N, C-alpha and C positions, 0 to 999 in steps of 0.2 A: 549721820551714820558713819561709822568707821569699820575697817575690816575686822578689828578686834571685836566690835559689837556684833558684826555679822557672824563671826565664828562662835560667839557665845550663844546666839540663837541656834546655830547649826551644831549644837552639842551632841547630836546623834551620830555625827560622822567620826570615822576612825582617824587616827593621826595622819596617815598618808593621804587620806582624802582631804583633810583640812589643809594640808600643804598644797594640794592641787588648787583649792579655792583661793588660798593666799597668793599663789603664783599667778592665777588668772586676774586677781585684783591688781597686782603690781603691773601686769602687762596692760590692762585696761587703763590704769592711771597714767602710764607712759604714753599710750596711744592717744588718749583724750587730753593730754597736757595742753593748757592754754585755752581749751574750749569751755564756754560757760553757757548755762541755760538763761532764759529770759529773766529769771528771778535774780540772776547775778551769781548764783552758786556754781561751784566747779561742776562740770558736766558729769564727772565720774561718780558724783553722789547719786545720780539717777540709776545706773546699773547696780550700784550698791543696794539701793532701796528695793529694786526689783528682785535681786538675789535674796534679800532679807524676807520678802513676802513668801518666796518659794521655800526658804529654809524653815519658816514657820509652819509650812505644810509638810515638812519632813522629806523634802526631795533630796535626791542623791547628789554627790559631789560634781558629777559631770553636768547635771542640770544647772547647778549654782555657778559653775565655771562658765558655761555657755551664757547664762544670764548676765554675768559680769562683762562678757565680751560681745554681747548681742548687737551693739551698735558700731563695733570697731570696723568691720569689713565695709559697712555702708558709709560711715562718716569719718574714717581716719585712713591713714596710709597703710594700715595693717591689711595684709591680703589673706584670703581664705587658705592659701597654701601655707602661709606662715602659721596660721592658727592650727592647722593639721600637724605641721612639723613640731610645734611646741606643746600641743595639748592632746594630740591624737585624733584619729578619725571620728570617734564618737562625738566629742565636743565640737569638732569642725562641722559635722552633719547638723547638729542642733543649731549652731550659729547660722549656717546656710539656710536652714528651714525657716528660722525667724526672719531672715532677710527677705526670703521669697514671700512670706505672708505679709510683710510690710509693704510689698509692691502691689497688693491687690487694691483695685479701685473700689472704694466703698460708696454705694449709693443706697439710700434707705427710703426712697420716695414711695416704694410699694412694699407691703408686708411680704409678699411672695418673693420679691427680689432679695430681701433681707434673709429669708429662709434659705434661699439658694446660696447666698454668700456664706452662711454658717456651715452648710454642708460642704462647700468648696474648701473652706478653711481647714476643716477636719480631714477631708480627703487629701489635700495637698501635703499634709504633715505625715511623713513616713513614721514619725515618732510622736506620740501624744504629748510628750514633754515639750515639743515645739509650741504647741497650742497653750500649754500652761505658762511658758515663758511670755508668750504674747499677751495672755490675760493679765499676768503680773505687771507687764510693761504698761498696759492700758490703765490698770488700777493706779499705779504711781503717777502716770500722766494726769489722771482725773484728780488725784490729790493735790496736784500742783498747777491747776488751770488758771488760777487767779491773775497771773501777769498777762494773759492773752486777752485780746479784744472780745467784747461780748458776743459778736457774731460767730467768732471761731469757737468760743466756749460752748455756745448752743449747738453748733454743728457737731462738735466732738461728743457732746453729751447725748445728742440724738443717736449717733452711731453706737454709743455705749449702751443705751437703753434698748435699741433695736437689734443689736448684733452680739455684743460682748457679754452682757448680763444673761441673756437666754442661753448663750453658749456655755457659760459657767454653770448654769442650772442643769443643762443637759449632761454635763460632765460630773454632776453631783457635788460641786464645790459651793455649797451654800454660803460659806464665809465670804468668798469673792463676789458672788452674785448679789448678796445683800448690800455690800459696800458700793459696788458699781451702780446699782439702782439708786441708792441713797444720794451719791454724789451727782449723778445725772439729774435726779429730781431737783436737787438744790439749784442747779444752773438753769433748768428748763422752767421751773415753777417756783421762783424764790419766795413769793408771798405764801403760797400753800405750804412750802417747806418750812418756813418760819412758824406758821401756825401748828403744823404737825410736831415740830420740835418742842414748842411750848406745851402741847398736849402730852408728849412723852415725859417731859419734866414733871408734870403734875401726876402722871401715873407712877413715876418713881417715888414722888413725895407721898402719894397715897399708900403705896406698898410699904414704905418705911414707917409711916406714922399711924396707920390704922391698925389697932390690935386685932389679931385673928379672932379673938373672942367677942369683938364688938358686933352687936346686931342692930343697933339703932342708928338711924341716919344722922342724928345730932352729933355723933362722935366722929363722923367722917370729914376729911378735909374738904374745904371749898375752894373753888377757883377764884381768881381776882374779881370775876364778874358776879360772884356769889352763888354760882351754880354748884350743885352737888357733883363731885367728881367720881363717885363710886361706879356709875355705869360705864363711863369711858375708860376706867381703869380695870374693867373686867369683873367688878364685884356685882353680885346680885343681892 
């Protein structure tokens, strides 16, 4: 992901707003210079990807700028005061809100506790956009879990399934909810996930290759095991 690609996604923004996003990227790139993720890629690619997720949801320039800067106050020498001076109080409040949410201790050993945490996350955010940035942050982290040890991958995936995916559902963001659940399922139940993925592939094959006018079972595609796939593909 590059800033040019991000701005192509954010084609709903006015020119002056695009400049704000570009400026935020340049500041983030400077602040994170020399930092790398466990995958070996430059750290700044993470906030770029987070901002791209939000741009795809048509969020405003202040949200995208805050997404680009969301780890700077916590992980670099950039201060909250400098963020406010350079980008204004609105962006600074969003960055501060994400920083506060990141400090919540997450425990998911009880369903009721997870529910309380979800309520607290929303209540703590003076601006709902803070929660959206946090959700996008978690989604990109889930997309890039592979370099982590299995124990940590499972812990993060359980948090995601118990807290972040339901939160996305409550906010009506099905696009994020579905992907968060899918990625969590892949890490928590890899064998079941592989089986489900195979079934989905056969459903797509079924949808492409079975003519709508076909009414006989002999014309329907079969799975490798020889079973008719029409029922699992939703055909009757």
